[in-house]
C-alpha positions as CSV (number, residue, x, y, z in Angstrom):
1,M,58.1,56.2,-21.6
2,P,58.3,52.5,-21.0
3,I,58.1,50.2,-24.0
4,P,56.2,47.0,-23.4
5,V,57.9,43.8,-24.6
6,N,55.4,41.7,-26.6
7,M,57.7,39.2,-28.3
8,K,59.4,36.0,-27.1
9,P,63.2,35.9,-26.9
10,M,63.5,33.4,-29.8
11,E,61.4,35.5,-32.1
12,R,63.5,38.5,-31.3
13,W,66.7,36.7,-32.2
14,L,65.2,35.4,-35.4
15,R,64.1,38.9,-36.4
16,I,67.5,40.3,-35.8
17,Y,69.2,37.4,-37.7
18,F,66.9,37.5,-40.8
19,G,66.8,41.3,-40.7
20,L,70.6,41.5,-41.0
21,I,70.6,38.9,-43.8
22,I,67.9,40.9,-45.8
23,F,69.8,44.1,-45.2
24,A,73.2,42.5,-46.3
25,I,71.7,41.7,-49.6
26,Y,71.7,45.4,-50.4
27,F,75.5,45.4,-50.5
28,V,76.1,42.1,-52.3
29,S,73.3,41.9,-54.9
30,P,72.7,44.4,-57.7
31,F,69.1,43.5,-58.4
32,P,66.8,46.4,-59.4
33,Y,64.7,46.5,-56.2
34,R,67.6,47.0,-53.8
35,Q,65.7,49.6,-51.8
36,W,63.4,46.9,-50.5
37,T,66.3,45.4,-48.5
38,F,65.9,48.4,-46.1
39,S,62.9,46.5,-44.7
40,G,65.5,44.3,-42.9
41,L,66.2,47.3,-40.7
42,L,62.6,47.3,-39.5
43,L,63.0,43.7,-38.5
44,V,66.3,44.5,-36.6
45,A,64.7,47.5,-34.8
46,T,61.7,45.5,-33.6
47,G,64.0,42.6,-32.6
48,I,66.2,44.9,-30.5
49,T,63.4,46.7,-28.8
50,G,61.2,43.6,-28.4
51,Y,58.1,45.6,-29.3
52,C,56.1,45.1,-32.5
53,P,53.3,47.7,-33.1
54,I,51.4,45.2,-35.2
55,Y,51.2,42.8,-32.3
56,S,49.8,45.6,-30.1
57,F,47.2,46.4,-32.7
58,L,46.1,42.8,-33.0
59,R,46.4,42.4,-29.2
60,R,48.8,39.5,-29.5
61,H,51.2,39.1,-26.7
62,G,54.0,36.6,-27.4
63,N,55.6,37.1,-24.0
64,K,52.7,36.0,-21.8
65,E,54.6,34.4,-19.0
66,S,56.5,37.5,-18.0
67,P,55.0,40.8,-19.0
68,T,57.8,43.3,-18.6
69,T,58.6,46.8,-19.7
70,K,61.8,48.5,-20.8
71,E,62.8,52.1,-20.0
72,Y,64.6,54.0,-22.8
């Protein structure tokens, strides 16, 4: 099933970057809500695939100039 890409490349890189930072906090910080750092993995996953389900729900297409699809 093809996955439509609905994010711009810069947004994808930012999601991967900040997602990895948020997830890395799990290993270096002993604060009581460590399990919330797993939300960083969600950012990484959406950054890698280029698809955000919330954008589809709101009908926002960040990648207007070249609508492409990916095969997985």
